N, C-alpha and C positions, 0 to 999 in steps of 0.2 A: 658818909658814903664816899669811898674812894673812887675817883674817876681819872681816866687817862684820856687826854684830849689833844687833838691835832689841829693846828691852825695853819691854813694854807697861805701861800705867798701873797695873793691878792688881798686877802683879809689882813695879813700882817701890815701891808702898806697903809691900811686904814687903822693905824695903831690906837688912836683915841677911842674908836668904836670897839676895838678888841678889848681894851681896858674897861670901858664903861659897860659894854653889852655882854661880855663873857666873864672876865675875871672879877669885877666888882658888882656884877648884876644882882647877885644874891648875897647880901651882906652876911647872912648866916652860914654861907657855904663858900667862904673865900679859900679856906685851907683844905688840906687833904685832896688836892687836885694837882695833877701832873700835866703840864702843857708842853707838847712837842711842837716846835716851831720850824716853819720853812724860812728860807731866805726871803728878804723883801722882794716884791715883784720885780722881775727883770734882772736881778743880780746874778742868778745862776746862768742866765743867757750870756751875760758879760763875761762870766768866768769860763764857760765851756763853749757854747755856740747857741745861737737863737733857735729855740725849739721849733718854731714855725718857718722862719725864713732861711735858717741855716747860716745866717751871717756869723762870721768867725768871732769867737771870744778869745780869752787869753790862752786856753788850751790849744785851739786851732793855730794860733800864732806860734806857740811853742812847737807843736807837732810838725809844722811846715817850715821851721827855721826862721820865723819872724821875730820881731822885736818884742818879746814877751815882757821885758822889764818895763818898757814904756807903757805897755798895755796894763800891767799891774799898777803902775803909778797912776794911770788914768782911773783905774778901778778904785784906788785909794781915795782919790778926789771925789768920786761918786759916793762912796760910803760916808765920807765926811759931810757931804751935802745932805745926805739922809740924816746924819746925826744932828745937823743944824735944824732940820725940820722938826725934830722931836725935842728940842730944847724947851719948848713951851709946855711939854708934858712932864718936865722935871729931869730930863737927862742931863748929866754932867758932861757937856760936849768936850771939854778939855781932856778928861779922862778917856772918853770914848774915842777921841781922835788919836790919843797916844796908843791905845790898844790897836787901832787900825794900822798905824805906822809899824808897830811891833810885828803884827801879823804879816803884813806885806814884806817886811824885811826878812822874816823867817821863810816865807814862801819863795822869795828870790834866791835865798841861800839853797833851799832844797832844789829848785829848778836849775840852778847853776851846776849843782852836783849831778843832777839827772842828765844835763847836757854832756858832761864829761863821760858819764857811763855810756850814753848813746854813741859818742865819738869813738869809744873803744871798739865798737863793732861786736862786742860779746852779747849785748842785751839790746832788745828793741821793744817788742810788744809789752813785756813786763814793766819796763820803765815808763812807757806811755800810760799804761793803766794806773801806775802809782801816781803819776803827775795829775791825772784826771781826778783821782781820789783827793789828793792834796788840795787842788783848786776848788773842788766842789765843797769841801768842808768850810771854806772861808765864809761863804754866804750865811750859813746857819750859825756859825760861831758869832758873827757880827749881830744878826738879828736877836739871838738869844741874850747876848750881852746887853744890848740896848733895852730890851723889855725888862730883863731882871734889874738893870740899873734904875729904871724909872720906878718900878715897884718898891725897891729898897729905899729910894729917896722919899717915897710916900709912907714909909714906916710899916710896910707889909713884910712879914717874915718870908724871905725868899731864898731858895737855893738856886744857884746857877750851876747846871750840870752840863759841861761841855764834853760831849762824847767824841769830839774830833781827835782828842789825844795828841795834839800837835807837839806837846812837851813831854809826852809819855811814850817811852820806847819799848814798853812791855809788849810781848807778842801774845795778845789776847784775842780770842774770838769775839765777835760782836756780842753774843749772849754773855760771855764772861765779863766784858767791859761794862755792860749794862748792870749786871748783877753786882759787880764791884762798886759801881757808882752809887747805887741805891742802898748799899750795905749800911745799916745803922742809922739811916736818916729818919728824923721825926716827921713823917708825912702828915700826921694828924694836925700839926700846928704850923705847917709851912706850905707855901706854894713852891712847886718845882718848875723851873723853866729849863727845858732840855733841847739840845740841838737836834735837828732832824737828820743830820749826818752822824753816823756812828762808825768809828774806826774799828777795823777787825782784820785779822791776818788773812781771812778769806776774801776781803775786799767787797764792800757792799755794792759798789757800782759795777763790779764784774758781772753780777747776775741781774741786778735790778736797774742799773743806770739811773735815769732821772726819776724813777719811782721810789728812790731810796728812803725819803722822809716818811712815807706811809709804812714802809717796812720797819723802820726804827720804831715808829709808833706802835705797830702791831707786836713787835718783839717785847717792848716794854709792858704792854698790856698782858701779854702771855706770861711774863715773869711776875708781875705785880698782882694779877688776878683781880682787877677792879670790878665793882658792881656794874659799871658801864664804860664803854669806850665811845668817844664822841669825836666826830670830824666837823669842824666849823668851816664852811665855804661861803663864798659871796652870793650864793643862790641856794634855793631849795632843790632837793631831788624831786623833780616835778614829773607829772604825768606825760609831758611832752616838752620839747624845747621851746620856751617862750619866744626865743628869737625867730623861730620859724612859724609858729601858729598864733603868736600874740599872747602877752601876759594874761589877758582876760580869759583866755581859753585853756588855761592850765591850772593845776592846784598841786600842792605837795602830795606825794604818794601816801604818806602816813604810816603804813606798815608794809613790810615785805620780808622775804627771807634771803639767805645767803646764795641760794641757787639763782635768784633773779639778779643779785649783785654780780654773779659770774656771767650771766647772760649779757648784762649791760657792758661789762668790761670787754666781752667778746666783740662788740661793735664800737669800742672806743669811747663809750660814755661811762667812764669809771665813777661809781660811787666810792670805790676803794680799789687800789691795785690788787689784782686777783691773787698775787702771791703774798699779799699782806692780809687778805681776808681769811685765808685758810687757817692760820694759827688761831685767830679769834673764834672762828667757827668751831674748830676742834676743841678749844678750851671752854666752849659754852659762854663766851663773853658776848653780850648784846652790843650792837653797834648802832649809834644814833647819828644821823646826818642833820646838822642844823645850819640855819642861815644866820650869819654873823650880824646882819642888820635887822633881824626880827627876833630879838632875844626872848620874847614872850611865847613864840611859837614852839611847840615841842618837836617840830621837824619830822623826820621819818626814822622809825625804829626797825632795824634789820636784825632778825633773830634766826636761829637754826631751824625751828620747827613751824614757823608761822604759815598758816594757810588761810586765805581770806574766806570768811563765812559767806560772803556774797560772791556770786559768779561775776567777775569783773576783769577788765584789762587794767593793769596797774601802770604800765608805761608803754608809750608808743615812741619808738626811737629808730635809729639806723645810722648809716654813714654813706657818703658818696665818694669814698676814697678806696674803693676795692676794684678788683679785676675778676672777670669770669674766665676760667680756663676750661675750654671744652675739648675733650679727647674723644674722637670717633674712630671706630674700626669695625668693619663688618664681621670680623672674626671673633669679636667679643662674645657673641651669642653662644652660650653653652661652653665657653672656654674658661675653665677654672683658673683664677690667678691674675686676671687682667687688672682688677682693682689693687691687688697686692703689688704688682709691678709699678703702678702709678704712685702708690703710697711710698714705696721704697725710693722712688725718684725724688719725691717731695722731701722725704726725710734726709736723703743724701745732700740736698741743698739747704737743709735747715729751715724749710718753709712749712708753716702750719696753715690750716684752712678754717674758715668760719661757716662753710655751707657746702654740702655735697648732695647731688641728685643723680640718679642713674636711670638708664633705659636699656633696651636690649643691646644697642650698639654704641652707646655713648655714656660718658660720665662727665658731669659738669661740676667744677670745683671753684669756689670763691676764695680768693686770698687778698691780703692787704697789698695795695699798689706799691707801697714802700718795700715790700718783700720780694717783688718781682725780679727775676733774673732771666736774661735772654737764654742762658745756657740751659735753664729748665725746659724751655720750649724745644730747644735743639735736641736734648736728651730724650724727650718724650716722642719727638718726631721720628727718632730712630727705631721706635718700637711700635708706633701706631700710625694709621694711614693719614689722619688729619688732626692737627692740633691748632686751635685758635685761641686768641686772648682778646678780650674787649673790656673797656672801662664800663663799670656798672655802679649802681647804688643798691644798698640793701635797706629795706624797711622792716621793722619787727614789731609784733604785738607781744608784750610780755605780761605774765601774771601768774600768781600762785594757784588760782582757781579760775580757769577760762573754759571750763567744760560746759559751754553754752551751745545748744543746738542752733545751727544756722550761723554761727559766728564767722566761720570761714566763708560761707556764701555771702554774708553781708559785707565782709571786708573786700572780697573780690568784686562785688557789685559796686561798692563805693569807688574802687579804683577804675572800674569800667566807665562809670558816670563821669569821671574826671579825664576820660580819654587816655588812660594810662594802661599800657600793655604790660602784662606780667611775663617776664622772660623765663623765670623759674620760681618755684615755691616749695616750701617744705615745713613739716611739723613732726617732731618726734612724739612718741606715744605719751610722754609725760605732759604734753600740752602746756608747757610753760613758755614756749617761744614759737610763734608762727612767723615764718620768714618769707618775704617777697623780694625777688630780684627784679629790678626795673632799670630802665635806661637812666644814665647818670643825670641827665638834664631834667628828669621827672622826679628827682628825689624830694624836693620841697613840696611840689604839688601832691605827691603821694602821702607825705606826712600830714599835710593839711586835710586831705580828703579822708584819711583814716581817723584822724582826731575828731573831725566833724561827725562822722558816721557811727563810729563804734567806741570812741574815747569816753 
């Protein structure tokens, strides 16, 4: 059974467990498996910028005229220190260090050329995007080389497929590069270790930025048509966040469908990047989410048509990183097109929303705080009497079959018992997502209260 599997950065940093729990766990099924690997944890942050703190990496040094060469040399030392950590697993550190030096030398050459192009004044954004692509590829090329090298030293038939194409000047699309890389390979008798970054003339980061490794994984699965696609994470896809409600109060979801995966992504709890899930869904490829550290557990299977036979909530989740934009105007009543004007304004600023509720004279819209622009409020105020923005949290009940009489009443009662006021609430007719908007400081108490009452 051919499988295409994605191993995340945090899992990759536990490389012994990845080898023991994933690659060698079933001795009868070592081969006919394709592993798409992320960079080791923290490496992409050093290459680009810290995803959480925004601390500058090599890219930010380059973009702002800093000493990117020294930053790349520091990165090289970090990659070599990682190599040393994996010597005990069988890695030839001398060869691995030589590859690091060669990679960094080539990157400096490319960035020096990019500096010259920027100085010409003819190009700017395109050059910066290209630099971002070049730098991002380094992390996955390194981790894939390390893992493939260890497996080869252990006598396992292993293909290393580096889709970064740093030495390949052919102008291929991402799909063309993937198809070309797998052409004629004997998958049945080999393990494939593939970089999560894939070079293409359209630029994988232009559209997907830091979600690119899951997109590469998805595209490979779409092309190879495996029996199953698998994502290995350092945790289960759980019924709630164990960090909020306690590990003893959650369990793996077990089964759900791609619609619920989309709902999760909409509030930032990604089982898979939403633009990576669509090709799998349309191709009819089942997706399994597994915990790297519990190899015996089947994890959670996501399919296109799954509907729970039991009426149940599958996931309680949410986020405290959103804003509520409320637009009020007494002339909305009976005035056709108010909503259209608002949506055109949001579209003009490139801002999407995760929740919307309307009444006679007001429309409330929830957006991600990171997407907020002061000019959006200014533009809306020119058309409507009162526009306000406030930080909020969103908590959601998700499930493929939540058609339970009294569920909404029980949920609101649970929030009331916890002294949590509901600012807004919503549920589409499909009943796969019941959303509650609450004050930001009440996010954790709301998740706990709902998990205790209806989870």
